[in-house]
PDB file of N, H, CA, C and O in Angstrom:
ATOM      1  N   MET A   1      36.960 -34.950 137.142  1.00  0.00           N
ATOM      2  CA  MET A   1      35.820 -35.429 137.894  1.00  0.00           C
ATOM      3  C   MET A   1      34.567 -34.721 137.375  1.00  0.00           C
ATOM      4  O   MET A   1      34.576 -33.501 137.213  1.00  0.00           O
ATOM      5  N   THR A   2      33.516 -35.446 137.118  1.00  0.00           N
ATOM      6  H   THR A   2      33.508 -36.438 137.249  1.00  0.00           H
ATOM      7  CA  THR A   2      32.282 -34.847 136.623  1.00  0.00           C
ATOM      8  C   THR A   2      31.354 -34.516 137.778  1.00  0.00           C
ATOM      9  O   THR A   2      31.550 -34.992 138.897  1.00  0.00           O
ATOM     10  N   TYR A   3      30.354 -33.710 137.510  1.00  0.00           N
ATOM     11  H   TYR A   3      30.194 -33.324 136.601  1.00  0.00           H
ATOM     12  CA  TYR A   3      29.385 -33.339 138.535  1.00  0.00           C
ATOM     13  C   TYR A   3      28.692 -34.574 139.097  1.00  0.00           C
ATOM     14  O   TYR A   3      28.359 -34.612 140.282  1.00  0.00           O
ATOM     15  N   ALA A   4      28.474 -35.572 138.269  1.00  0.00           N
ATOM     16  H   ALA A   4      28.744 -35.541 137.306  1.00  0.00           H
ATOM     17  CA  ALA A   4      27.797 -36.790 138.717  1.00  0.00           C
ATOM     18  C   ALA A   4      28.657 -37.595 139.675  1.00  0.00           C
ATOM     19  O   ALA A   4      28.132 -38.418 140.425  1.00  0.00           O
ATOM     20  N   GLN A   5      29.962 -37.378 139.668  1.00  0.00           N
ATOM     21  H   GLN A   5      30.389 -36.710 139.058  1.00  0.00           H
ATOM     22  CA  GLN A   5      30.860 -38.147 140.511  1.00  0.00           C
ATOM     23  C   GLN A   5      31.077 -37.535 141.885  1.00  0.00           C
ATOM     24  O   GLN A   5      31.678 -38.168 142.752  1.00  0.00           O
ATOM     25  N   ILE A   6      30.605 -36.334 142.094  1.00  0.00           N
ATOM     26  H   ILE A   6      30.116 -35.820 141.389  1.00  0.00           H
ATOM     27  CA  ILE A   6      30.819 -35.677 143.378  1.00  0.00           C
ATOM     28  C   ILE A   6      29.488 -35.222 143.955  1.00  0.00           C
ATOM     29  O   ILE A   6      28.509 -35.057 143.228  1.00  0.00           O
ATOM     30  N   THR A   7      29.460 -35.025 145.242  1.00  0.00           N
ATOM     31  H   THR A   7      30.256 -35.159 145.833  1.00  0.00           H
ATOM     32  CA  THR A   7      28.312 -34.393 145.870  1.00  0.00           C
ATOM     33  C   THR A   7      28.809 -33.156 146.597  1.00  0.00           C
ATOM     34  O   THR A   7      29.970 -33.087 146.998  1.00  0.00           O
ATOM     35  N   ALA A   8      27.944 -32.200 146.760  1.00  0.00           N
ATOM     36  H   ALA A   8      27.000 -32.257 146.434  1.00  0.00           H
ATOM     37  CA  ALA A   8      28.334 -30.934 147.381  1.00  0.00           C
ATOM     38  C   ALA A   8      28.887 -31.148 148.781  1.00  0.00           C
ATOM     39  O   ALA A   8      29.770 -30.406 149.211  1.00  0.00           O
ATOM     40  N   SER A   9      28.394 -32.134 149.493  1.00  0.00           N
ATOM     41  H   SER A   9      27.677 -32.737 149.144  1.00  0.00           H
ATOM     42  CA  SER A   9      28.855 -32.355 150.864  1.00  0.00           C
ATOM     43  C   SER A   9      30.309 -32.813 150.916  1.00  0.00           C
ATOM     44  O   SER A   9      30.942 -32.743 151.969  1.00  0.00           O
ATOM     45  N   GLU A  10      30.838 -33.276 149.796  1.00  0.00           N
ATOM     46  H   GLU A  10      30.324 -33.333 148.940  1.00  0.00           H
ATOM     47  CA  GLU A  10      32.229 -33.729 149.746  1.00  0.00           C
ATOM     48  C   GLU A  10      33.195 -32.600 149.415  1.00  0.00           C
ATOM     49  O   GLU A  10      34.408 -32.802 149.458  1.00  0.00           O
ATOM     50  N   LEU A  11      32.683 -31.413 149.085  1.00  0.00           N
ATOM     51  H   LEU A  11      31.697 -31.249 149.050  1.00  0.00           H
ATOM     52  CA  LEU A  11      33.523 -30.300 148.669  1.00  0.00           C
ATOM     53  C   LEU A  11      33.855 -29.394 149.842  1.00  0.00           C
ATOM     54  O   LEU A  11      33.033 -29.192 150.736  1.00  0.00           O
ATOM     55  N   THR A  12      35.055 -28.856 149.833  1.00  0.00           N
ATOM     56  H   THR A  12      35.723 -29.021 149.108  1.00  0.00           H
ATOM     57  CA  THR A  12      35.375 -27.788 150.776  1.00  0.00           C
ATOM     58  C   THR A  12      34.656 -26.524 150.286  1.00  0.00           C
ATOM     59  O   THR A  12      34.150 -26.494 149.164  1.00  0.00           O
ATOM     60  N   ALA A  13      34.612 -25.495 151.117  1.00  0.00           N
ATOM     61  H   ALA A  13      35.023 -25.520 152.028  1.00  0.00           H
ATOM     62  CA  ALA A  13      33.985 -24.244 150.699  1.00  0.00           C
ATOM     63  C   ALA A  13      34.683 -23.686 149.464  1.00  0.00           C
ATOM     64  O   ALA A  13      34.022 -23.209 148.541  1.00  0.00           O
ATOM     65  N   SER A  14      35.993 -23.742 149.441  1.00  0.00           N
ATOM     66  H   SER A  14      36.529 -24.130 150.191  1.00  0.00           H
ATOM     67  CA  SER A  14      36.760 -23.241 148.306  1.00  0.00           C
ATOM     68  C   SER A  14      36.456 -24.044 147.036  1.00  0.00           C
ATOM     69  O   SER A  14      36.294 -23.471 145.959  1.00  0.00           O
ATOM     70  N   GLN A  15      36.381 -25.356 147.168  1.00  0.00           N
ATOM     71  H   GLN A  15      36.513 -25.821 148.043  1.00  0.00           H
ATOM     72  CA  GLN A  15      36.059 -26.198 146.017  1.00  0.00           C
ATOM     73  C   GLN A  15      34.647 -25.925 145.507  1.00  0.00           C
ATOM     74  O   GLN A  15      34.409 -25.923 144.300  1.00  0.00           O
ATOM     75  N   ALA A  16      33.705 -25.694 146.433  1.00  0.00           N
ATOM     76  H   ALA A  16      33.899 -25.695 147.415  1.00  0.00           H
ATOM     77  CA  ALA A  16      32.334 -25.398 146.038  1.00  0.00           C
ATOM     78  C   ALA A  16      32.263 -24.087 145.271  1.00  0.00           C
ATOM     79  O   ALA A  16      31.549 -23.980 144.273  1.00  0.00           O
ATOM     80  N   ARG A  17      33.013 -23.082 145.747  1.00  0.00           N
ATOM     81  H   ARG A  17      33.593 -23.169 146.557  1.00  0.00           H
ATOM     82  CA  ARG A  17      33.046 -21.806 145.017  1.00  0.00           C
ATOM     83  C   ARG A  17      33.624 -22.005 143.614  1.00  0.00           C
ATOM     84  O   ARG A  17      33.119 -21.444 142.642  1.00  0.00           O
ATOM     85  N   GLY A  18      34.671 -22.795 143.521  1.00  0.00           N
ATOM     86  H   GLY A  18      35.082 -23.250 144.311  1.00  0.00           H
ATOM     87  CA  GLY A  18      35.255 -23.106 142.212  1.00  0.00           C
ATOM     88  C   GLY A  18      34.271 -23.842 141.326  1.00  0.00           C
ATOM     89  O   GLY A  18      34.212 -23.599 140.121  1.00  0.00           O
ATOM     90  N   ALA A  19      33.498 -24.742 141.918  1.00  0.00           N
ATOM     91  H   ALA A  19      33.546 -24.939 142.897  1.00  0.00           H
ATOM     92  CA  ALA A  19      32.496 -25.484 141.149  1.00  0.00           C
ATOM     93  C   ALA A  19      31.426 -24.542 140.608  1.00  0.00           C
ATOM     94  O   ALA A  19      30.912 -24.757 139.510  1.00  0.00           O
ATOM     95  N   ILE A  20      31.086 -23.499 141.367  1.00  0.00           N
ATOM     96  H   ILE A  20      31.503 -23.324 142.259  1.00  0.00           H
ATOM     97  CA  ILE A  20      30.113 -22.516 140.880  1.00  0.00           C
ATOM     98  C   ILE A  20      30.662 -21.801 139.657  1.00  0.00           C
ATOM     99  O   ILE A  20      29.932 -21.588 138.688  1.00  0.00           O
ATOM    100  N   PHE A  21      31.948 -21.423 139.684  1.00  0.00           N
ATOM    101  H   PHE A  21      32.541 -21.596 140.471  1.00  0.00           H
ATOM    102  CA  PHE A  21      32.558 -20.815 138.500  1.00  0.00           C
ATOM    103  C   PHE A  21      32.519 -21.781 137.312  1.00  0.00           C
ATOM    104  O   PHE A  21      32.234 -21.373 136.186  1.00  0.00           O
ATOM    105  N   ASP A  22      32.802 -23.049 137.564  1.00  0.00           N
ATOM    106  H   ASP A  22      33.033 -23.380 138.479  1.00  0.00           H
ATOM    107  CA  ASP A  22      32.751 -24.045 136.489  1.00  0.00           C
ATOM    108  C   ASP A  22      31.339 -24.178 135.925  1.00  0.00           C
ATOM    109  O   ASP A  22      31.152 -24.272 134.712  1.00  0.00           O
ATOM    110  N   LEU A  23      30.343 -24.187 136.821  1.00  0.00           N
ATOM    111  H   LEU A  23      30.495 -24.111 137.807  1.00  0.00           H
ATOM    112  CA  LEU A  23      28.955 -24.272 136.367  1.00  0.00           C
ATOM    113  C   LEU A  23      28.603 -23.061 135.499  1.00  0.00           C
ATOM    114  O   LEU A  23      27.914 -23.192 134.487  1.00  0.00           O
ATOM    115  N   ALA A  24      29.078 -21.896 135.900  1.00  0.00           N
ATOM    116  H   ALA A  24      29.638 -21.789 136.722  1.00  0.00           H
ATOM    117  CA  ALA A  24      28.805 -20.688 135.114  1.00  0.00           C
ATOM    118  C   ALA A  24      29.456 -20.773 133.740  1.00  0.00           C
ATOM    119  O   ALA A  24      28.882 -20.316 132.751  1.00  0.00           O
ATOM    120  N   ASP A  25      30.645 -21.354 133.672  1.00  0.00           N
ATOM    121  H   ASP A  25      31.112 -21.725 134.475  1.00  0.00           H
ATOM    122  CA  ASP A  25      31.294 -21.550 132.372  1.00  0.00           C
ATOM    123  C   ASP A  25      30.473 -22.498 131.498  1.00  0.00           C
ATOM    124  O   ASP A  25      30.365 -22.300 130.288  1.00  0.00           O
ATOM    125  N   ASP A  26      29.902 -23.518 132.115  1.00  0.00           N
ATOM    126  H   ASP A  26      29.989 -23.679 133.098  1.00  0.00           H
ATOM    127  CA  ASP A  26      29.140 -24.525 131.366  1.00  0.00           C
ATOM    128  C   ASP A  26      27.715 -24.085 131.029  1.00  0.00           C
ATOM    129  O   ASP A  26      27.203 -24.410 129.958  1.00  0.00           O
ATOM    130  N   PHE A  27      27.070 -23.341 131.945  1.00  0.00           N
ATOM    131  H   PHE A  27      27.486 -23.077 132.815  1.00  0.00           H
ATOM    132  CA  PHE A  27      25.648 -23.048 131.788  1.00  0.00           C
ATOM    133  C   PHE A  27      25.323 -21.564 131.652  1.00  0.00           C
ATOM    134  O   PHE A  27      24.175 -21.235 131.355  1.00  0.00           O
ATOM    135  N   SER A  28      26.241 -20.680 131.846  1.00  0.00           N
ATOM    136  H   SER A  28      27.174 -20.947 132.087  1.00  0.00           H
ATOM    137  CA  SER A  28      26.140 -19.218 131.779  1.00  0.00           C
ATOM    138  C   SER A  28      25.929 -18.633 133.161  1.00  0.00           C
ATOM    139  O   SER A  28      25.317 -19.234 134.043  1.00  0.00           O
ATOM    140  N   TRP A  29      26.470 -17.418 133.307  1.00  0.00           N
ATOM    141  H   TRP A  29      26.967 -16.929 132.590  1.00  0.00           H
ATOM    142  CA  TRP A  29      26.320 -16.697 134.572  1.00  0.00           C
ATOM    143  C   TRP A  29      24.869 -16.361 134.835  1.00  0.00           C
ATOM    144  O   TRP A  29      24.438 -16.342 135.988  1.00  0.00           O
ATOM    145  N   GLU A  30      24.105 -16.095 133.784  1.00  0.00           N
ATOM    146  H   GLU A  30      24.455 -16.110 132.848  1.00  0.00           H
ATOM    147  CA  GLU A  30      22.696 -15.761 133.956  1.00  0.00           C
ATOM    148  C   GLU A  30      21.926 -16.925 134.576  1.00  0.00           C
ATOM    149  O   GLU A  30      21.099 -16.723 135.466  1.00  0.00           O
ATOM    150  N   THR A  31      22.196 -18.125 134.111  1.00  0.00           N
ATOM    151  H   THR A  31      22.867 -18.288 133.388  1.00  0.00           H
ATOM    152  CA  THR A  31      21.513 -19.310 134.647  1.00  0.00           C
ATOM    153  C   THR A  31      21.899 -19.542 136.101  1.00  0.00           C
ATOM    154  O   THR A  31      21.035 -19.816 136.934  1.00  0.00           O
ATOM    155  N   VAL A  32      23.183 -19.437 136.414  1.00  0.00           N
ATOM    156  H   VAL A  32      23.886 -19.216 135.738  1.00  0.00           H
ATOM    157  CA  VAL A  32      23.648 -19.637 137.789  1.00  0.00           C
ATOM    158  C   VAL A  32      23.058 -18.567 138.700  1.00  0.00           C
ATOM    159  O   VAL A  32      22.570 -18.881 139.786  1.00  0.00           O
ATOM    160  N   ALA A  33      23.096 -17.317 138.273  1.00  0.00           N
ATOM    161  H   ALA A  33      23.493 -17.062 137.391  1.00  0.00           H
ATOM    162  CA  ALA A  33      22.547 -16.224 139.092  1.00  0.00           C
ATOM    163  C   ALA A  33      21.055 -16.409 139.324  1.00  0.00           C
ATOM    164  O   ALA A  33      20.575 -16.218 140.442  1.00  0.00           O
ATOM    165  N   ARG A  34      20.318 -16.778 138.287  1.00  0.00           N
ATOM    166  H   ARG A  34      20.708 -16.933 137.379  1.00  0.00           H
ATOM    167  CA  ARG A  34      18.877 -16.986 138.417  1.00  0.00           C
ATOM    168  C   ARG A  34      18.580 -18.061 139.455  1.00  0.00           C
ATOM    169  O   ARG A  34      17.675 -17.904 140.275  1.00  0.00           O
ATOM    170  N   GLU A  35      19.331 -19.137 139.421  1.00  0.00           N
ATOM    171  H   GLU A  35      20.066 -19.265 138.755  1.00  0.00           H
ATOM    172  CA  GLU A  35      19.129 -20.233 140.375  1.00  0.00           C
ATOM    173  C   GLU A  35      19.500 -19.802 141.792  1.00  0.00           C
ATOM    174  O   GLU A  35      18.780 -20.105 142.743  1.00  0.00           O
ATOM    175  N   MET A  36      20.625 -19.094 141.932  1.00  0.00           N
ATOM    176  H   MET A  36      21.209 -18.847 141.159  1.00  0.00           H
ATOM    177  CA  MET A  36      21.044 -18.640 143.263  1.00  0.00           C
ATOM    178  C   MET A  36      20.030 -17.664 143.858  1.00  0.00           C
ATOM    179  O   MET A  36      19.693 -17.763 145.038  1.00  0.00           O
ATOM    180  N   VAL A  37      19.542 -16.723 143.047  1.00  0.00           N
ATOM    181  H   VAL A  37      19.815 -16.643 142.088  1.00  0.00           H
ATOM    182  CA  VAL A  37      18.567 -15.753 143.530  1.00  0.00           C
ATOM    183  C   VAL A  37      17.262 -16.448 143.923  1.00  0.00           C
ATOM    184  O   VAL A  37      16.646 -16.088 144.927  1.00  0.00           O
ATOM    185  N   SER A  38      16.847 -17.425 143.149  1.00  0.00           N
ATOM    186  H   SER A  38      17.348 -17.717 142.334  1.00  0.00           H
ATOM    187  CA  SER A  38      15.582 -18.114 143.464  1.00  0.00           C
ATOM    188  C   SER A  38      15.667 -18.884 144.781  1.00  0.00           C
ATOM    189  O   SER A  38      14.637 -19.177 145.388  1.00  0.00           O
ATOM    190  N   ARG A  39      16.871 -19.214 145.228  1.00  0.00           N
ATOM    191  H   ARG A  39      17.708 -18.977 144.735  1.00  0.00           H
ATOM    192  CA  ARG A  39      17.052 -19.954 146.482  1.00  0.00           C
ATOM    193  C   ARG A  39      17.239 -19.055 147.700  1.00  0.00           C
ATOM    194  O   ARG A  39      17.223 -19.532 148.835  1.00  0.00           O
ATOM    195  N   MET A  40      17.418 -17.741 147.465  1.00  0.00           N
ATOM    196  H   MET A  40      17.430 -17.353 146.543  1.00  0.00           H
ATOM    197  CA  MET A  40      17.639 -16.807 148.575  1.00  0.00           C
ATOM    198  C   MET A  40      16.340 -16.554 149.331  1.00  0.00           C
ATOM    199  O   MET A  40      15.254 -16.509 148.753  1.00  0.00           O
ATOM    200  N   SER A  41      16.491 -16.392 150.645  1.00  0.00           N
ATOM    201  H   SER A  41      17.373 -16.428 151.115  1.00  0.00           H
ATOM    202  CA  SER A  41      15.355 -15.920 151.438  1.00  0.00           C
ATOM    203  C   SER A  41      15.205 -14.421 151.179  1.00  0.00           C
ATOM    204  O   SER A  41      16.086 -13.801 150.584  1.00  0.00           O
ATOM    205  N   GLY A  42      14.116 -13.855 151.613  1.00  0.00           N
ATOM    206  H   GLY A  42      13.400 -14.359 152.096  1.00  0.00           H
ATOM    207  CA  GLY A  42      13.926 -12.416 151.467  1.00  0.00           C
ATOM    208  C   GLY A  42      15.011 -11.634 152.180  1.00  0.00           C
ATOM    209  O   GLY A  42      15.519 -10.648 151.645  1.00  0.00           O
ATOM    210  N   ASP A  43      15.374 -12.065 153.393  1.00  0.00           N
ATOM    211  H   ASP A  43      14.961 -12.866 153.827  1.00  0.00           H
ATOM    212  CA  ASP A  43      16.433 -11.387 154.139  1.00  0.00           C
ATOM    213  C   ASP A  43      17.768 -11.466 153.413  1.00  0.00           C
ATOM    214  O   ASP A  43      18.505 -10.481 153.366  1.00  0.00           O
ATOM    215  N   GLU A  44      18.090 -12.628 152.848  1.00  0.00           N
ATOM    216  H   GLU A  44      17.492 -13.428 152.886  1.00  0.00           H
ATOM    217  CA  GLU A  44      19.347 -12.776 152.104  1.00  0.00           C
ATOM    218  C   GLU A  44      19.359 -11.871 150.874  1.00  0.00           C
ATOM    219  O   GLU A  44      20.383 -11.264 150.557  1.00  0.00           O
ATOM    220  N   ALA A  45      18.230 -11.780 150.186  1.00  0.00           N
ATOM    221  H   ALA A  45      17.399 -12.273 150.443  1.00  0.00           H
ATOM    222  CA  ALA A  45      18.147 -10.938 148.994  1.00  0.00           C
ATOM    223  C   ALA A  45      18.327  -9.470 149.360  1.00  0.00           C
ATOM    224  O   ALA A  45      19.065  -8.748 148.690  1.00  0.00           O
ATOM    225  N   ARG A  46      17.650  -9.024 150.430  1.00  0.00           N
ATOM    226  H   ARG A  46      17.051  -9.611 150.974  1.00  0.00           H
ATOM    227  CA  ARG A  46      17.795  -7.637 150.860  1.00  0.00           C
ATOM    228  C   ARG A  46      19.225  -7.336 151.282  1.00  0.00           C
ATOM    229  O   ARG A  46      19.752  -6.276 150.948  1.00  0.00           O
ATOM    230  N   GLU A  47      19.859  -8.241 152.006  1.00  0.00           N
ATOM    231  H   GLU A  47      19.431  -9.103 152.278  1.00  0.00           H
ATOM    232  CA  GLU A  47      21.249  -8.062 152.426  1.00  0.00           C
ATOM    233  C   GLU A  47      22.177  -7.969 151.220  1.00  0.00           C
ATOM    234  O   GLU A  47      23.085  -7.139 151.190  1.00  0.00           O
ATOM    235  N   PHE A  48      21.945  -8.824 150.229  1.00  0.00           N
ATOM    236  H   PHE A  48      21.206  -9.498 150.254  1.00  0.00           H
ATOM    237  CA  PHE A  48      22.763  -8.790 149.015  1.00  0.00           C
ATOM    238  C   PHE A  48      22.637  -7.442 148.319  1.00  0.00           C
ATOM    239  O   PHE A  48      23.638  -6.848 147.920  1.00  0.00           O
ATOM    240  N   VAL A  49      21.398  -6.958 148.174  1.00  0.00           N
ATOM    241  H   VAL A  49      20.585  -7.440 148.499  1.00  0.00           H
ATOM    242  CA  VAL A  49      21.181  -5.674 147.505  1.00  0.00           C
ATOM    243  C   VAL A  49      21.898  -4.563 148.263  1.00  0.00           C
ATOM    244  O   VAL A  49      22.596  -3.752 147.654  1.00  0.00           O
ATOM    245  N   ASP A  50      21.736  -4.518 149.578  1.00  0.00           N
ATOM    246  H   ASP A  50      21.169  -5.177 150.072  1.00  0.00           H
ATOM    247  CA  ASP A  50      22.417  -3.498 150.384  1.00  0.00           C
ATOM    248  C   ASP A  50      23.933  -3.572 150.224  1.00  0.00           C
ATOM    249  O   ASP A  50      24.592  -2.552 150.019  1.00  0.00           O
ATOM    250  N   ASP A  51      24.483  -4.785 150.320  1.00  0.00           N
ATOM    251  H   ASP A  51      23.947  -5.613 150.487  1.00  0.00           H
ATOM    252  CA  ASP A  51      25.935  -4.956 150.185  1.00  0.00           C
ATOM    253  C   ASP A  51      26.419  -4.554 148.792  1.00  0.00           C
ATOM    254  O   ASP A  51      27.438  -3.877 148.660  1.00  0.00           O
ATOM    255  N   PHE A  52      25.698  -4.965 147.765  1.00  0.00           N
ATOM    256  H   PHE A  52      24.870  -5.515 147.872  1.00  0.00           H
ATOM    257  CA  PHE A  52      26.097  -4.671 146.399  1.00  0.00           C
ATOM    258  C   PHE A  52      26.095  -3.167 146.155  1.00  0.00           C
ATOM    259  O   PHE A  52      27.036  -2.623 145.576  1.00  0.00           O
ATOM    260  N   ILE A  53      25.044  -2.506 146.596  1.00  0.00           N
ATOM    261  H   ILE A  53      24.280  -2.948 147.067  1.00  0.00           H
ATOM    262  CA  ILE A  53      24.961  -1.050 146.411  1.00  0.00           C
ATOM    263  C   ILE A  53      26.094  -0.357 147.153  1.00  0.00           C
ATOM    264  O   ILE A  53      26.711   0.566 146.621  1.00  0.00           O
ATOM    265  N   SER A  54      26.373  -0.794 148.379  1.00  0.00           N
ATOM    266  H   SER A  54      25.872  -1.544 148.811  1.00  0.00           H
ATOM    267  CA  SER A  54      27.441  -0.139 149.146  1.00  0.00           C
ATOM    268  C   SER A  54      28.819  -0.378 148.521  1.00  0.00           C
ATOM    269  O   SER A  54      29.725   0.438 148.690  1.00  0.00           O
ATOM    270  N   LEU A  55      28.977  -1.466 147.818  1.00  0.00           N
ATOM    271  H   LEU A  55      28.242  -2.130 147.681  1.00  0.00           H
ATOM    272  CA  LEU A  55      30.266  -1.773 147.190  1.00  0.00           C
ATOM    273  C   LEU A  55      30.439  -1.116 145.822  1.00  0.00           C
ATOM    274  O   LEU A  55      31.540  -0.683 145.481  1.00  0.00           O
ATOM    275  N   TYR A  56      29.364  -1.038 145.036  1.00  0.00           N
ATOM    276  H   TYR A  56      28.470  -1.390 145.314  1.00  0.00           H
ATOM    277  CA  TYR A  56      29.510  -0.666 143.637  1.00  0.00           C
ATOM    278  C   TYR A  56      28.805   0.605 143.204  1.00  0.00           C
ATOM    279  O   TYR A  56      29.053   1.088 142.100  1.00  0.00           O
ATOM    280  N   ALA A  57      27.937   1.163 144.032  1.00  0.00           N
ATOM    281  H   ALA A  57      27.736   0.770 144.929  1.00  0.00           H
ATOM    282  CA  ALA A  57      27.245   2.398 143.631  1.00  0.00           C
ATOM    283  C   ALA A  57      28.214   3.571 143.712  1.00  0.00           C
ATOM    284  O   ALA A  57      29.116   3.594 144.550  1.00  0.00           O
ATOM    285  N   ASP A  58      28.021   4.511 142.857  1.00  0.00           N
ATOM    286  H   ASP A  58      27.289   4.492 142.176  1.00  0.00           H
ATOM    287  CA  ASP A  58      28.887   5.701 142.834  1.00  0.00           C
ATOM    288  C   ASP A  58      28.550   6.641 143.944  1.00  0.00           C
ATOM    289  O   ASP A  58      29.178   7.692 144.075  1.00  0.00           O
TER     290      ASP A  58
END
């Protein structure tokens, strides 16, 4: 199934997450990350930074 044949509203959450991995394979993780970050609200971005630091900082 191609991206043109599906819409996001037809995907389960799990399928949507899988589609993001597929998009990253096709377009690069940098492109996907840039798009996801540009869509985040300020609160979402701050929460992500806090969560990431708490998970991965030494």
